[in-house]
C-alpha positions as CSV (number, residue, x, y, z in Angstrom):
1,X,-30.4,14.9,-46.7
2,X,-26.8,15.6,-47.9
3,X,-24.2,13.0,-47.0
4,X,-22.1,15.2,-44.8
5,X,-25.1,16.1,-42.8
6,X,-26.1,12.5,-42.4
7,X,-22.7,11.8,-40.9
8,X,-23.4,14.0,-37.9
9,X,-24.8,12.5,-34.7
10,X,-28.5,12.9,-34.2
11,X,-29.3,13.3,-30.5
12,X,-28.1,16.1,-28.3
13,X,-26.9,15.8,-24.7
14,X,-24.0,15.2,-22.4
15,X,-21.2,12.7,-23.1
16,X,-23.8,10.1,-22.2
17,X,-24.5,7.9,-25.1
18,X,-26.5,10.1,-27.4
19,X,-29.0,10.6,-24.6
20,X,-29.1,6.9,-23.8
21,X,-31.5,6.1,-21.0
22,X,-30.1,5.6,-17.5
23,X,-31.7,2.3,-16.4
24,X,-31.4,-1.2,-15.2
25,X,-31.9,-4.4,-17.2
26,X,-33.1,-7.8,-16.1
27,X,-30.9,-10.3,-18.0
28,X,-33.4,-12.3,-19.9
29,X,-35.6,-9.5,-21.0
30,X,-34.0,-8.7,-24.4
31,X,-35.5,-11.8,-25.9
32,X,-39.0,-10.9,-24.6
33,X,-38.7,-7.5,-26.2
34,X,-37.8,-9.0,-29.5
35,X,-40.8,-11.3,-29.7
36,X,-43.0,-8.4,-30.5
37,X,-42.0,-8.2,-34.2
38,X,-40.4,-11.6,-34.8
39,X,-43.1,-13.9,-33.4
40,X,-42.9,-15.8,-36.6
41,X,-39.7,-17.3,-35.3
42,X,-40.9,-20.1,-33.1
43,X,-37.4,-20.4,-31.8
44,X,-37.8,-17.3,-29.7
45,X,-37.9,-19.5,-26.6
46,X,-34.5,-20.9,-27.5
47,X,-32.8,-17.5,-26.7
48,X,-32.7,-18.6,-23.1
49,X,-30.0,-21.2,-23.9
50,X,-27.7,-18.6,-25.6
51,X,-25.4,-16.1,-24.0
52,X,-24.0,-12.7,-25.1
53,X,-20.4,-12.3,-26.1
54,X,-18.0,-9.4,-25.8
55,X,-16.8,-7.2,-28.7
56,X,-13.4,-8.9,-28.6
57,X,-15.1,-12.0,-30.0
58,X,-16.1,-9.9,-33.0
59,X,-13.1,-7.8,-33.6
60,X,-10.9,-10.6,-35.1
61,X,-12.9,-10.4,-38.3
62,X,-14.6,-6.9,-38.1
63,X,-11.6,-4.7,-37.4
64,X,-9.8,-4.5,-40.6
65,X,-10.4,-6.2,-44.0
66,X,-7.5,-8.6,-44.9
67,X,-6.8,-10.2,-48.2
68,X,-7.9,-13.6,-47.0
69,X,-11.4,-12.4,-46.5
70,X,-11.7,-9.9,-49.4
71,X,-14.4,-12.1,-50.9
72,X,-16.7,-11.1,-48.1
73,X,-16.6,-7.4,-48.9
74,X,-19.5,-7.9,-51.3
75,X,-21.8,-8.1,-48.3
76,X,-20.0,-6.7,-45.2
77,X,-17.2,-4.1,-44.7
78,X,-15.2,-6.0,-42.1
79,X,-14.3,-2.7,-40.4
80,X,-17.5,-2.5,-38.4
81,X,-15.8,-3.0,-35.0
82,X,-13.3,-0.2,-35.9
83,X,-16.1,2.3,-36.6
84,X,-17.9,1.4,-33.4
85,X,-14.7,1.5,-31.2
86,X,-13.3,4.8,-32.6
87,X,-16.4,6.8,-33.5
88,X,-19.5,5.5,-31.9
89,X,-20.8,6.8,-28.6
90,X,-22.1,3.4,-27.9
91,X,-18.5,2.3,-27.2
92,X,-18.1,5.0,-24.6
93,X,-21.4,4.4,-22.9
94,X,-20.0,2.8,-19.8
95,X,-17.0,5.1,-19.6
96,X,-19.3,8.1,-19.0
97,X,-20.5,6.6,-15.8
98,X,-16.9,6.9,-14.5
99,X,-16.5,10.5,-15.6
100,X,-17.3,13.9,-13.9
101,X,-21.0,13.8,-15.0
102,X,-21.5,10.3,-13.6
103,X,-19.9,11.4,-10.4
104,X,-22.2,14.4,-10.1
105,X,-25.3,12.3,-10.7
106,X,-24.3,9.6,-8.2
107,X,-23.6,12.2,-5.5
108,X,-26.8,14.1,-6.1
109,X,-29.1,11.0,-6.5
110,X,-27.5,9.0,-3.6
111,X,-25.7,11.4,-1.2
112,X,-25.6,8.8,1.6
113,X,-24.1,6.1,-0.5
114,X,-21.7,8.4,-2.2
115,X,-19.7,8.8,1.0
116,X,-19.1,5.0,1.1
117,X,-18.9,3.8,-2.5
118,X,-17.3,4.7,-5.8
119,X,-19.8,6.7,-7.8
120,X,-19.7,4.2,-10.8
121,X,-20.6,1.4,-8.4
122,X,-23.6,3.4,-7.1
123,X,-24.9,4.0,-10.6
124,X,-24.4,0.4,-11.5
125,X,-26.2,-1.0,-8.5
126,X,-28.7,1.6,-7.5
127,X,-29.8,3.6,-10.5
128,X,-29.5,0.6,-12.8
129,X,-27.7,2.5,-15.6
130,X,-26.3,-0.7,-17.1
131,X,-29.4,-1.5,-19.1
132,X,-28.6,1.2,-21.6
133,X,-25.0,2.0,-20.8
134,X,-23.4,-1.4,-20.7
135,X,-24.0,-5.2,-21.3
136,X,-23.0,-6.2,-17.8
137,X,-26.4,-7.4,-16.9
138,X,-26.9,-9.6,-20.0
139,X,-26.3,-13.4,-19.6
140,X,-22.7,-14.4,-20.2
141,X,-21.1,-17.8,-20.6
142,X,-21.6,-20.1,-17.6
143,X,-23.0,-17.4,-15.4
144,X,-19.9,-15.1,-15.8
145,X,-20.1,-11.4,-16.4
146,X,-19.5,-9.5,-19.6
147,X,-16.9,-6.6,-19.7
148,X,-19.0,-3.6,-18.8
149,X,-16.4,-1.3,-20.4
150,X,-17.6,-2.7,-23.8
151,X,-20.4,-0.2,-23.3
152,X,-23.1,-1.1,-25.8
153,X,-21.3,-3.4,-28.2
154,X,-22.1,-5.8,-31.1
155,X,-24.2,-8.5,-29.6
156,X,-26.1,-6.1,-27.3
157,X,-27.9,-5.0,-30.5
158,X,-27.5,-8.0,-32.8
159,X,-28.5,-10.6,-30.2
160,X,-26.9,-13.4,-28.1
161,X,-24.2,-15.1,-30.2
162,X,-22.7,-17.7,-27.9
163,X,-23.9,-21.2,-26.9
164,X,-24.8,-24.4,-28.7
165,X,-26.6,-23.4,-32.0
166,X,-26.0,-19.7,-31.6
167,X,-25.1,-17.6,-34.6
168,X,-21.4,-16.5,-33.9
169,X,-19.9,-19.5,-35.6
170,X,-22.5,-20.2,-38.4
171,X,-22.6,-16.6,-39.5
172,X,-19.0,-16.8,-40.7
173,X,-20.0,-19.4,-43.3
174,X,-21.2,-18.4,-46.7
175,X,-24.2,-20.7,-46.3
176,X,-25.5,-18.2,-43.7
177,X,-26.6,-16.0,-46.6
178,X,-29.1,-18.6,-47.6
179,X,-31.0,-18.6,-44.2
180,X,-34.2,-16.7,-43.7
181,X,-34.5,-14.0,-40.9
182,X,-36.7,-16.5,-38.9
183,X,-34.0,-19.2,-39.1
184,X,-31.3,-16.7,-38.1
185,X,-33.5,-15.5,-35.2
186,X,-33.8,-19.0,-33.9
187,X,-30.0,-18.8,-33.6
188,X,-30.3,-15.6,-31.6
189,X,-29.7,-13.0,-34.3
190,X,-32.1,-10.0,-34.5
191,X,-33.3,-9.0,-37.9
192,X,-32.2,-5.4,-37.7
193,X,-33.0,-4.9,-41.4
194,X,-36.6,-5.0,-40.4
195,X,-37.5,-1.3,-39.6
196,X,-39.9,-2.3,-36.8
197,X,-37.3,-4.5,-35.1
198,X,-34.7,-1.9,-35.4
199,X,-37.0,0.9,-34.1
200,X,-38.1,-1.2,-31.1
201,X,-34.5,-1.9,-30.1
202,X,-33.3,1.7,-30.4
203,X,-36.4,3.1,-28.7
204,X,-36.1,0.7,-25.8
205,X,-33.4,3.1,-24.6
206,X,-34.1,6.3,-26.5
207,X,-37.8,6.4,-25.4
208,X,-37.8,3.8,-22.6
209,X,-39.1,0.4,-21.8
210,X,-40.3,-0.2,-18.2
211,X,-40.5,-4.0,-18.6
212,X,-36.7,-4.0,-19.4
213,X,-36.0,-1.5,-16.7
214,X,-35.0,1.2,-19.1
215,X,-36.3,4.4,-17.7
216,X,-34.9,8.0,-17.5
217,X,-36.9,9.7,-14.8
218,X,-37.2,13.3,-13.8
219,X,-34.7,13.1,-11.0
220,X,-32.0,11.7,-13.4
221,X,-32.5,14.6,-15.8
222,X,-32.5,17.1,-12.9
223,X,-29.0,16.0,-11.8
224,X,-27.5,16.0,-15.3
225,X,-28.8,13.3,-17.6
226,X,-29.8,14.9,-20.9
227,X,-33.4,14.8,-21.8
228,X,-34.4,12.3,-24.5
229,X,-35.1,14.1,-27.8
230,X,-37.4,13.0,-30.6
231,X,-36.0,10.1,-32.5
232,X,-36.5,9.8,-36.3
233,X,-35.0,6.4,-37.2
234,X,-33.5,6.9,-40.6
235,X,-31.5,9.9,-39.6
236,X,-30.7,8.5,-36.2
237,X,-29.4,5.2,-37.6
238,X,-27.3,6.9,-40.3
239,X,-25.7,9.1,-37.8
240,X,-24.8,6.4,-35.3
241,X,-22.4,6.7,-37.2
242,X,-23.4,4.1,-39.8
243,X,-21.3,1.0,-39.7
244,X,-23.1,-0.6,-42.6
245,X,-23.9,0.3,-46.2
246,X,-27.3,1.2,-47.5
247,X,-28.8,-1.9,-49.1
248,X,-28.6,-0.7,-52.7
249,X,-24.9,0.1,-52.2
250,X,-24.0,-3.5,-51.1
251,X,-22.6,-5.4,-54.2
252,X,-24.2,-8.8,-53.3
253,X,-27.6,-7.3,-52.7
254,X,-27.4,-5.0,-55.8
255,X,-26.5,-8.0,-57.9
256,X,-29.5,-10.0,-56.6
257,X,-32.2,-7.4,-56.5
258,X,-34.3,-9.4,-58.9
259,X,-33.9,-12.6,-56.8
260,X,-37.1,-12.9,-54.8
261,X,-35.5,-15.1,-52.1
262,X,-32.6,-12.8,-51.6
263,X,-34.9,-9.8,-51.5
264,X,-37.0,-11.4,-48.8
265,X,-34.0,-12.5,-46.7
266,X,-32.4,-9.1,-46.7
267,X,-35.5,-6.9,-46.5
268,X,-35.1,-5.4,-49.9
269,X,-38.7,-4.3,-50.2
270,X,-38.7,-0.8,-51.8
271,X,-34.9,-0.7,-51.5
272,X,-34.5,2.7,-53.3
273,X,-36.7,4.3,-50.6
274,X,-35.7,2.2,-47.6
275,X,-34.8,5.3,-45.5
276,X,-38.3,6.9,-46.0
277,X,-39.8,3.5,-45.1
278,X,-37.7,3.3,-42.0
279,X,-38.5,6.8,-40.9
280,X,-42.3,6.6,-41.3
281,X,-42.6,3.1,-39.8
282,X,-40.3,4.1,-37.0
283,X,-42.5,7.1,-36.2
284,X,-45.5,4.8,-35.6
285,X,-43.3,2.6,-33.4
286,X,-42.4,5.7,-31.4
287,X,-46.1,6.3,-30.8
288,X,-46.5,2.8,-29.5
289,X,-43.4,2.7,-27.3
290,X,-44.2,6.1,-25.7
291,X,-47.7,4.8,-24.9
292,X,-46.4,1.5,-23.7
293,X,-44.0,3.2,-21.3
294,X,-46.9,5.3,-19.9
295,X,-49.1,2.2,-19.7
296,X,-46.6,0.0,-17.9
297,X,-45.4,2.6,-15.4
298,X,-49.0,3.4,-14.4
299,X,-49.8,-0.3,-13.9
300,X,-48.9,-0.8,-10.2
301,X,-50.0,-4.5,-10.2
302,X,-47.8,-5.7,-13.0
303,X,-44.9,-3.5,-12.0
304,X,-45.1,-4.7,-8.4
305,X,-43.4,-8.0,-9.4
306,X,-40.2,-6.1,-10.1
307,X,-40.7,-2.6,-8.7
308,X,-37.0,-1.4,-9.0
309,X,-37.2,-2.3,-12.7
310,X,-40.3,-0.3,-13.4
311,X,-39.7,2.6,-11.0
312,X,-36.1,3.6,-10.3
313,X,-37.6,6.5,-8.3
314,X,-38.3,4.1,-5.5
315,X,-34.5,3.9,-4.8
316,X,-34.1,7.6,-5.0
317,X,-35.0,9.5,-1.9
318,X,-37.1,6.9,-0.1
319,X,-38.3,9.7,2.3
320,X,-40.8,10.6,-0.5
321,X,-42.4,7.1,-0.3
322,X,-41.6,3.5,-0.9
323,X,-44.6,2.6,-3.0
324,X,-45.1,3.5,-6.6
325,X,-48.6,4.7,-5.9
326,X,-47.2,7.2,-3.4
327,X,-44.8,8.6,-6.0
328,X,-47.1,8.9,-9.0
329,X,-46.8,12.5,-10.0
330,X,-43.0,12.1,-9.9
331,X,-43.2,8.8,-11.8
332,X,-45.5,10.3,-14.5
333,X,-42.9,13.0,-15.4
334,X,-40.8,10.4,-17.3
335,X,-43.5,10.0,-19.9
336,X,-45.0,13.5,-19.8
337,X,-44.6,16.3,-22.3
338,X,-41.6,18.2,-20.9
339,X,-42.6,21.4,-22.7
340,X,-46.0,21.5,-20.9
341,X,-44.0,23.0,-18.0
342,X,-40.6,23.9,-19.5
343,X,-41.7,26.7,-22.0
344,X,-41.6,30.4,-22.1
345,X,-44.4,32.4,-20.6
346,X,-44.9,34.6,-23.6
347,X,-48.4,35.9,-24.2
348,X,-49.8,35.9,-26.7
349,X,-48.0,32.9,-28.1
350,X,-48.6,30.0,-30.4
351,X,-49.6,27.7,-27.5
352,X,-52.7,29.6,-26.8
353,X,-53.6,29.8,-30.5
354,X,-53.0,26.1,-31.0
355,X,-55.2,25.2,-28.0
356,X,-54.8,22.5,-25.3
357,X,-55.3,19.0,-26.6
358,X,-53.6,16.2,-28.4
359,X,-52.9,17.1,-32.0
360,X,-52.7,14.9,-35.1
361,X,-51.0,17.3,-37.7
362,X,-53.1,17.5,-40.8
363,X,-56.2,16.1,-39.2
364,X,-59.1,18.2,-37.9
365,X,-60.3,16.0,-35.1
366,X,-62.7,17.2,-32.4
367,X,-60.7,15.9,-29.5
368,X,-61.4,16.6,-25.8
369,X,-59.7,19.6,-24.4
370,X,-56.8,19.2,-22.1
371,X,-57.1,21.2,-18.9
372,X,-54.3,23.8,-18.9
373,X,-51.6,22.8,-16.5
374,X,-52.3,19.1,-16.8
375,X,-49.4,17.7,-18.8
376,X,-50.2,15.2,-21.5
377,X,-48.3,12.1,-22.4
378,X,-45.4,13.2,-24.6
379,X,-47.0,13.8,-27.9
380,X,-44.2,14.5,-30.5
381,X,-44.6,10.9,-31.9
382,X,-48.1,11.8,-33.2
383,X,-46.4,14.1,-35.7
384,X,-46.6,11.6,-38.6
385,X,-49.7,9.6,-37.8
386,X,-51.8,11.2,-40.5
387,X,-48.9,10.7,-43.0
388,X,-48.7,7.0,-42.1
389,X,-52.4,6.5,-42.5
390,X,-52.4,8.3,-45.9
391,X,-49.6,6.0,-46.9
392,X,-51.7,2.9,-46.1
393,X,-54.9,4.4,-47.7
394,X,-56.7,4.3,-44.3
395,X,-56.6,8.0,-43.4
396,X,-60.3,8.0,-42.7
397,X,-60.0,5.1,-40.2
398,X,-59.6,7.3,-37.1
399,X,-62.5,6.5,-34.9
400,X,-60.6,4.2,-32.6
401,X,-57.6,6.6,-32.4
402,X,-60.0,9.5,-31.5
403,X,-61.7,7.4,-28.8
404,X,-58.3,6.4,-27.4
405,X,-56.9,9.9,-27.3
406,X,-60.1,11.2,-25.7
407,X,-59.8,8.5,-23.0
408,X,-56.2,9.4,-22.5
409,X,-57.2,13.1,-22.2
410,X,-59.8,12.3,-19.5
411,X,-57.1,10.3,-17.6
412,X,-54.7,13.2,-17.7
413,X,-57.4,15.7,-16.8
414,X,-58.5,13.8,-13.8
415,X,-55.7,15.0,-11.5
416,X,-52.2,16.6,-11.9
417,X,-50.2,14.2,-14.1
418,X,-53.2,12.0,-14.6
419,X,-55.0,9.2,-12.9
420,X,-52.9,6.1,-13.3
421,X,-55.9,3.7,-12.9
422,X,-57.5,5.4,-16.0
423,X,-54.3,6.2,-17.9
424,X,-53.0,2.6,-18.1
425,X,-56.0,1.1,-19.9
426,X,-56.4,4.2,-22.1
427,X,-52.8,3.9,-23.2
428,X,-53.2,0.1,-23.7
429,X,-56.1,0.7,-26.1
430,X,-53.9,3.0,-28.2
431,X,-51.0,0.5,-28.1
432,X,-53.4,-2.0,-29.8
433,X,-54.4,0.6,-32.4
434,X,-50.7,1.2,-33.1
435,X,-50.0,-2.5,-33.6
436,X,-52.6,-2.7,-36.3
437,X,-51.4,0.6,-38.0
438,X,-47.8,-0.6,-38.0
439,X,-48.7,-3.9,-39.7
440,X,-50.7,-2.0,-42.3
441,X,-47.7,0.3,-42.9
442,X,-45.4,-2.6,-43.3
443,X,-47.4,-3.8,-46.2
444,X,-47.6,-0.5,-48.0
445,X,-45.4,0.4,-51.0
446,X,-42.7,3.0,-51.0
447,X,-41.8,4.1,-54.5
448,X,-41.0,7.4,-56.2
449,X,-44.6,8.4,-56.4
450,X,-45.6,7.5,-52.9
451,X,-42.5,9.1,-51.3
452,X,-42.9,12.2,-53.4
453,X,-46.5,12.4,-52.2
454,X,-45.3,11.8,-48.6
455,X,-43.0,14.9,-48.9
456,X,-45.8,17.0,-50.4
457,X,-48.2,15.8,-47.6
458,X,-45.7,17.0,-45.0
459,X,-45.5,20.4,-46.7
460,X,-49.3,20.6,-46.7
461,X,-50.0,19.5,-43.1
462,X,-50.5,23.1,-41.9
463,X,-51.5,24.8,-45.2
464,X,-54.7,26.3,-43.7
465,X,-52.7,28.0,-40.9
466,X,-55.2,27.0,-38.2
467,X,-53.0,24.6,-36.4
468,X,-49.4,25.2,-35.2
469,X,-46.8,22.6,-34.3
470,X,-44.8,22.7,-31.2
471,X,-41.0,22.5,-31.5
472,X,-40.6,18.7,-31.1
473,X,-43.3,18.0,-33.6
474,X,-41.8,20.4,-36.1
475,X,-38.3,18.8,-35.6
476,X,-39.7,15.3,-36.2
477,X,-41.5,16.5,-39.4
478,X,-38.5,18.4,-40.6
479,X,-36.3,15.4,-40.2
480,X,-38.8,13.2,-42.1
481,X,-39.1,15.7,-44.9
482,X,-35.3,15.8,-45.3
483,X,-35.2,12.0,-45.5
484,X,-37.9,11.8,-48.1
485,X,-36.2,14.5,-50.2
486,X,-32.9,12.7,-49.9
487,X,-34.5,9.5,-51.2
488,X,-35.9,11.5,-54.1
489,X,-32.6,13.1,-54.9
490,X,-33.9,16.6,-54.1
491,X,-31.5,19.1,-52.6
492,X,-31.6,22.8,-51.9
493,X,-30.6,25.5,-49.4
494,X,-34.1,25.6,-48.1
495,X,-33.8,22.0,-46.8
496,X,-30.5,22.9,-45.1
497,X,-32.1,26.0,-43.5
498,X,-35.0,23.9,-42.3
499,X,-32.6,21.3,-40.7
500,X,-30.3,23.9,-39.2
501,X,-33.1,26.0,-37.6
502,X,-34.7,22.9,-36.1
503,X,-31.3,21.5,-35.1
504,X,-32.2,18.2,-36.7
505,X,-28.5,17.1,-36.6
506,X,-27.2,19.1,-33.7
507,X,-23.6,17.8,-33.3
508,X,-21.7,20.7,-34.6
509,X,-18.7,19.6,-32.5
510,X,-18.5,16.2,-34.1
511,X,-15.2,16.7,-35.8
512,X,-13.6,18.2,-32.7
513,X,-14.9,15.1,-30.8
514,X,-13.2,12.8,-33.3
515,X,-9.9,14.5,-33.0
516,X,-10.0,14.2,-29.2
517,X,-10.8,10.5,-29.4
518,X,-7.9,10.0,-31.9
519,X,-5.6,11.6,-29.3
520,X,-6.7,8.9,-26.9
521,X,-6.3,6.1,-29.4
522,X,-2.8,7.3,-30.2
523,X,-1.8,7.6,-26.6
524,X,-3.2,4.2,-25.6
525,X,-1.5,2.5,-28.5
526,X,1.8,4.3,-28.0
527,X,1.5,6.1,-31.3
528,X,1.8,9.7,-30.2
529,X,4.6,10.2,-32.7
530,X,2.9,8.0,-35.3
531,X,4.7,7.0,-38.5
532,X,3.5,8.3,-41.8
533,X,1.9,5.0,-42.7
534,X,-0.2,5.0,-39.6
535,X,-1.4,8.6,-40.2
536,X,-2.3,7.7,-43.8
537,X,-4.4,4.8,-42.4
538,X,-6.3,7.3,-40.2
539,X,-7.0,9.5,-43.2
540,X,-8.2,6.6,-45.3
541,X,-10.5,5.4,-42.5
542,X,-12.0,9.0,-42.2
543,X,-12.6,8.9,-45.9
544,X,-14.6,5.7,-45.5
545,X,-16.7,7.3,-42.7
546,X,-17.5,10.2,-45.0
547,X,-19.0,7.8,-47.5
548,X,-19.6,4.2,-46.3
549,X,-21.6,3.5,-49.5
550,X,-18.5,3.9,-51.7
551,X,-17.3,0.5,-52.6
552,X,-13.8,1.8,-53.3
553,X,-13.5,3.3,-49.9
554,X,-14.5,-0.1,-48.4
555,X,-11.8,-1.9,-50.3
556,X,-9.2,0.8,-49.5
557,X,-9.2,-0.4,-45.9
558,X,-7.6,-3.7,-46.8
559,X,-4.7,-4.2,-44.4
560,X,-5.1,-0.6,-43.1
561,X,-2.2,-0.2,-40.5
562,X,-4.3,2.1,-38.3
563,X,-7.1,-0.4,-38.1
564,X,-4.7,-3.3,-37.6
565,X,-3.3,-1.5,-34.5
566,X,-6.7,-0.5,-33.3
567,X,-7.6,-4.2,-33.0
568,X,-5.1,-4.5,-30.1
569,X,-6.6,-1.7,-28.1
570,X,-8.3,-3.1,-25.1
571,X,-11.3,-1.6,-23.3
572,X,-9.6,-0.9,-20.0
573,X,-6.6,0.8,-21.6
574,X,-8.9,2.9,-23.8
575,X,-11.1,4.0,-20.8
576,X,-8.2,4.6,-18.5
577,X,-6.5,6.8,-21.1
578,X,-9.8,8.6,-21.8
579,X,-10.0,9.7,-18.2
580,X,-6.2,10.1,-17.5
581,X,-5.7,12.5,-20.4
582,X,-8.7,14.6,-19.4
583,X,-10.3,13.9,-22.8
584,X,-13.4,12.7,-21.1
585,X,-13.9,16.1,-19.5
586,X,-13.2,17.8,-22.9
587,X,-15.8,15.6,-24.6
588,X,-18.2,16.5,-21.8
589,X,-17.6,20.2,-22.5
590,X,-18.1,19.7,-26.2
591,X,-21.4,18.0,-25.5
592,X,-22.5,20.7,-23.2
593,X,-21.7,23.3,-25.9
594,X,-23.9,21.3,-28.3
595,X,-26.6,21.3,-25.7
596,X,-26.6,25.1,-25.6
597,X,-27.2,25.1,-29.3
598,X,-30.1,22.8,-28.8
599,X,-31.6,25.0,-26.1
600,X,-31.1,28.0,-28.3
601,X,-33.0,26.3,-31.2
602,X,-35.9,25.5,-28.8
603,X,-36.1,29.0,-27.4
604,X,-35.9,30.6,-30.8
605,X,-38.4,28.3,-32.4
606,X,-41.0,30.2,-34.5
607,X,-43.8,28.0,-35.9
608,X,-44.7,30.6,-38.6
609,X,-41.1,30.5,-39.9
610,X,-41.3,26.7,-39.9
611,X,-44.5,26.8,-42.0
612,X,-42.7,29.1,-44.4
613,X,-39.9,26.6,-44.9
614,X,-42.5,23.9,-45.6
615,X,-43.9,26.0,-48.4
616,X,-40.5,26.8,-49.8
617,X,-39.6,23.1,-49.9
618,X,-42.9,22.4,-51.6
619,X,-41.8,24.7,-54.5
620,X,-38.7,22.5,-54.8
621,X,-40.9,19.4,-55.1
622,X,-43.2,21.0,-57.6
623,X,-40.2,22.0,-59.7
624,X,-39.2,18.3,-60.1
């Protein structure tokens, strides 16, 4: 994928954090989620003694590179906080709860409470938005509270950094480079270089995680929360926007590629094709997390321990029922395929030709038929299952997958939105299948030959013309194809057309958003009539964002006056200025405009045209 395209944000939606899930978060649960992929770190239990810290504890070093720390630029950029604060929607995640969209949602979801409380307080306490929109529920020092206006900040993703033995202090020492991921994890640091760990973390909000209370339900979307689009990890991570360099562009790592210990510590396996690896592994993780969400929300016994965590619906319109079992069809909508209901009524259309069942693109399985009108569990993550199995050399090992999907079909056929008693164990069986498939894929090799074959396999998934992908499946495959071609150095107009028609990177208003945010930064820092030096600093910083992999651009930020002033911009001042200037509403309008483009792409989707693009890209591959 071309660099400029990669710089665009991935997910569409309102000002809300790139479609971050609105949900609550029980304070200790982040450590539990992490154990899935880092169980080798026996220190996982030690996370309970650590606490999370605010972004202000990170910005002293990670705002602007200074001469005293220039020697660290071989591994980090030291401008990570600045990228997050000025460009990343994660930094605005809490602010959106205080804006017009948050007010609308609060009033519609909780009309009685809206007459008595501020809308942000309602969303904090009732809907539990903080799990994905802030860090206010994570454990802070000595039982205190973190600044919610941090939004989703540094340690929210990287792990608890405070407390005796935690990583905040030690990671500033050069000896930290010699520690293994397991040793760092014992100090509370997640290994986000691991594609499974990173995917699990991102998808806990962008797909959902009932155990952590991160659920976007149907009512939330009905009152204004954007739907959660498919997530392809390589593109999604690069467009965050990226506040790190690709491994092969980091001087320290590039210099030590042949050092086995360094390669293991920093996840340099198949470094030249790390994006393809992240994308394909992430897709299998998406299958598992989608099924886990369905499994857990259908398990009324386990969820009964913390009902408000599992089912935010129970706090919304209690007249509909106070028990999860009474609200099942409504609850099931959060994990169901949206387009089972929200599609055009065209006849004939590709949906009738495709048939009603789960689909594994490229695989001719005799799966049980889904009764029309009975929505299945959201199925776009199945897009790359065949590709992943081919990568591991186990494409014929599908019997357990077939049995699991058939059991899931029977569960969803049993009654509208499925029988929860049957759905939960069926999904659990498939979660176990995914665990094994993910581990197999971890061990497989991604090199020029295998990634080229991956790209060719994508192009050939529908070569017989007997199967047709839905829009979300096509979007996922198109994004994965762009990533593979990017790793192979293959470019062409056909790839761009493919991405544009599927709206793979839908933020056409990104540059306009940035200009609006810069207005806020200038106002909040008293730099409305900024000196020439300050404006040059902004330009230099923008140049870095256009190519974070350029070593010269990283070094050019040394003592950047714009970044130096940005370090002093506090959360409250930034948020207050965002709302006072009306920029929050302007950003909302830009996001709404982007959403219209998304809907247009969905409405105009033509599977035959998509298949034509695949064959055109195959010609590009064959020419290489």
